[in-house]
C-alpha positions as CSV (number, residue, x, y, z in Angstrom):
1,X,22.5,6.6,7.9
2,X,23.3,5.5,11.4
3,X,23.0,8.0,14.3
4,X,24.9,7.6,17.6
5,X,22.9,9.0,20.5
6,X,25.9,8.8,22.9
7,X,27.2,11.9,21.1
8,X,24.9,14.6,22.5
9,X,24.8,18.1,21.1
10,X,26.3,19.4,24.3
11,X,29.3,17.0,24.0
12,X,29.8,18.0,20.4
13,X,29.9,21.7,21.5
14,X,32.3,20.9,24.2
15,X,34.5,19.0,21.8
16,X,34.5,22.0,19.5
17,X,36.1,24.2,22.1
18,X,38.9,21.7,22.9
19,X,39.9,20.6,19.4
20,X,41.9,21.9,16.6
21,X,40.9,22.5,12.9
22,X,40.7,18.8,12.0
23,X,38.7,18.1,15.1
24,X,36.3,20.9,14.2
25,X,35.8,19.4,10.7
26,X,35.0,16.0,12.3
27,X,32.5,17.7,14.7
28,X,30.9,19.6,11.7
29,X,30.4,16.3,10.0
30,X,28.9,14.8,13.1
31,X,26.5,17.7,13.4
32,X,25.6,17.3,9.7
33,X,24.9,13.6,10.4
34,X,22.7,14.4,13.3
35,X,20.8,17.0,11.3
36,X,20.2,14.6,8.4
37,X,19.1,11.8,10.7
38,X,16.6,14.0,12.5
39,X,15.3,15.4,9.2
40,X,14.8,12.0,7.6
41,X,13.2,10.6,10.7
42,X,10.8,13.5,11.0
43,X,10.0,13.4,7.2
44,X,9.2,9.6,7.4
45,X,7.1,10.1,10.5
46,X,5.1,12.8,8.7
47,X,4.7,10.7,5.6
48,X,3.4,7.7,7.7
49,X,1.0,9.9,9.7
50,X,-0.5,12.1,7.0
51,X,0.2,10.6,3.5
52,X,0.6,6.9,3.8
53,X,-1.1,5.7,7.0
54,X,-1.3,2.0,7.9
55,X,-4.3,1.4,10.2
56,X,-5.3,-2.2,11.0
57,X,-1.6,-3.2,10.5
58,X,-2.0,-6.6,12.0
59,X,-4.9,-7.7,9.9
60,X,-3.4,-6.3,6.7
61,X,-0.3,-8.4,7.4
62,X,-2.2,-11.5,8.6
63,X,-4.4,-11.9,5.5
64,X,-1.7,-10.8,3.1
65,X,0.6,-13.5,4.4
66,X,-2.2,-16.1,4.4
67,X,-3.1,-15.4,0.7
68,X,0.5,-14.7,-0.4
69,X,0.0,-11.1,-1.4
70,X,2.5,-8.3,-0.7
71,X,1.0,-6.4,2.3
72,X,2.3,-3.2,0.8
73,X,0.0,-3.8,-2.2
74,X,-3.0,-4.5,0.1
75,X,-2.3,-1.3,2.1
76,X,-2.0,0.7,-1.1
77,X,-5.4,-0.6,-2.4
78,X,-7.0,0.3,0.9
79,X,-5.5,3.8,0.8
80,X,-6.8,4.4,-2.7
81,X,-10.2,2.7,-2.2
82,X,-11.2,4.2,1.1
83,X,-8.3,6.0,2.8
84,X,-8.7,3.5,5.7
85,X,-12.3,4.7,6.4
86,X,-14.2,1.6,7.4
87,X,-17.5,3.3,6.7
88,X,-16.6,4.3,3.2
89,X,-19.2,3.6,0.4
90,X,-19.4,4.6,-3.2
91,X,-22.2,5.8,-5.4
92,X,-22.0,2.4,-7.2
93,X,-22.7,0.6,-3.9
94,X,-19.2,-0.6,-2.9
95,X,-18.6,-0.9,0.8
96,X,-15.8,-0.9,3.4
97,X,-12.1,-0.5,3.4
98,X,-11.5,-2.3,0.2
99,X,-14.7,-1.1,-1.5
100,X,-16.3,-4.5,-2.3
101,X,-19.5,-4.5,-4.3
102,X,-22.3,-6.6,-2.8
103,X,-22.5,-9.0,-5.7
104,X,-18.7,-9.4,-5.7
105,X,-18.8,-10.0,-2.0
106,X,-21.4,-12.7,-2.4
107,X,-19.3,-14.5,-5.0
108,X,-16.2,-14.2,-2.8
109,X,-18.1,-15.5,0.2
110,X,-19.2,-18.6,-1.8
111,X,-15.6,-19.2,-3.0
112,X,-14.3,-18.8,0.5
113,X,-17.0,-21.0,2.0
114,X,-18.4,-18.4,4.3
115,X,-22.0,-19.7,5.1
116,X,-22.7,-16.9,7.6
117,X,-21.9,-14.1,5.2
118,X,-24.3,-11.2,4.8
119,X,-23.8,-7.9,2.7
120,X,-23.8,-6.0,6.0
121,X,-20.5,-7.7,7.0
122,X,-18.7,-5.8,4.2
123,X,-18.6,-2.9,6.7
124,X,-16.8,-5.0,9.3
125,X,-13.0,-4.3,9.1
126,X,-11.8,-7.8,9.6
127,X,-14.3,-9.3,7.1
128,X,-13.6,-6.7,4.5
129,X,-9.8,-7.0,4.6
130,X,-10.0,-10.8,4.6
131,X,-12.3,-10.9,1.6
132,X,-10.6,-8.0,-0.3
133,X,-7.2,-9.6,0.2
134,X,-8.5,-13.0,-1.0
135,X,-10.0,-11.4,-4.1
136,X,-6.8,-9.5,-4.9
137,X,-4.8,-12.8,-4.6
138,X,-7.4,-14.5,-6.8
139,X,-7.0,-11.8,-9.5
140,X,-3.2,-12.1,-9.4
141,X,-3.5,-15.8,-9.9
142,X,-6.1,-15.3,-12.6
143,X,-3.7,-13.1,-14.6
144,X,-0.6,-15.1,-13.9
145,X,0.8,-12.6,-11.4
146,X,0.4,-9.6,-13.7
147,X,-0.1,-6.8,-11.2
148,X,-1.3,-4.3,-13.9
149,X,-4.1,-6.6,-15.1
150,X,-5.1,-7.7,-11.6
151,X,-5.4,-4.2,-10.4
152,X,-7.3,-3.1,-13.5
153,X,-9.7,-6.0,-12.9
154,X,-10.1,-5.0,-9.2
155,X,-11.2,-1.5,-10.4
156,X,-13.0,-2.1,-13.6
157,X,-14.1,-5.8,-13.3
158,X,-12.8,-9.0,-14.7
159,X,-15.3,-8.8,-17.6
160,X,-13.7,-5.6,-19.0
161,X,-10.2,-6.8,-18.5
162,X,-10.9,-10.1,-20.2
163,X,-12.4,-8.2,-23.1
164,X,-9.4,-6.0,-23.4
165,X,-7.0,-8.9,-23.3
166,X,-8.9,-10.6,-26.1
167,X,-9.5,-7.5,-28.2
168,X,-6.0,-6.0,-28.0
169,X,-4.0,-9.2,-27.8
170,X,-2.4,-8.3,-24.5
171,X,0.1,-10.9,-23.3
172,X,0.9,-12.2,-19.8
173,X,3.7,-9.6,-19.4
174,X,1.5,-6.7,-20.3
175,X,2.7,-3.5,-18.5
176,X,1.6,-0.6,-20.6
177,X,-0.8,1.2,-18.2
178,X,-1.4,4.0,-20.7
179,X,-3.1,1.5,-23.0
180,X,-5.9,0.7,-20.5
181,X,-9.1,2.1,-22.2
182,X,-10.7,3.5,-19.0
183,X,-9.1,6.7,-17.7
184,X,-10.3,6.0,-14.2
185,X,-8.7,2.6,-14.3
186,X,-5.5,3.8,-15.8
187,X,-5.1,6.3,-12.9
188,X,-6.1,3.7,-10.4
189,X,-3.5,1.2,-11.4
190,X,-0.8,3.9,-11.7
191,X,-1.5,5.4,-8.2
192,X,-1.8,2.0,-6.5
193,X,1.5,0.9,-7.9
194,X,3.2,4.1,-6.9
195,X,1.8,4.0,-3.4
196,X,2.9,0.4,-3.1
197,X,6.6,1.5,-3.5
198,X,6.1,4.2,-0.8
199,X,4.6,1.7,1.7
200,X,7.6,-0.6,1.1
201,X,10.0,2.2,1.9
202,X,8.1,3.5,5.0
203,X,7.1,0.2,6.6
204,X,8.8,-3.0,7.5
205,X,7.2,-5.3,4.8
């Protein structure tokens, strides 16, 4: 809904005094418009600040566009993995914003031809986003663009997902999240995809 700042509250109040019944109805509608605009603007600001933050915006967009991945998806993965905490680490040994395991990081570095890579670099914001986004793009290609399978692989590993695809006969268009055997992975995929929608609504992606 568009707001028109040239109509100040003071002007509206002045108009109210000098108009008839129809004019007052128009003014009431204008005031309702102002209220709704202010409410939604405030609501979106709060959502961006406290629920769906987007730190390192430039790098998220840069590497997403380079690897042809939706930046909203990358932002959502980072939110779920680390809540944008660059020092995050898991009990399993994953590191950084996109929670990359050291052995996965080594494999990614080899595929990306990064001769100067060391496991310590997973805690570097730029390196982590660059590698994590590349890996997400790789998984999407590996599973023919199937976001559910790609995200499941990001969380549980390609070995498990390949096993499920073979065992249960999942097709390229598989979308039944509730059939994923691991409860953690089911919730991971569901939350990432829900958050992706929110990021698209709140940011200019």
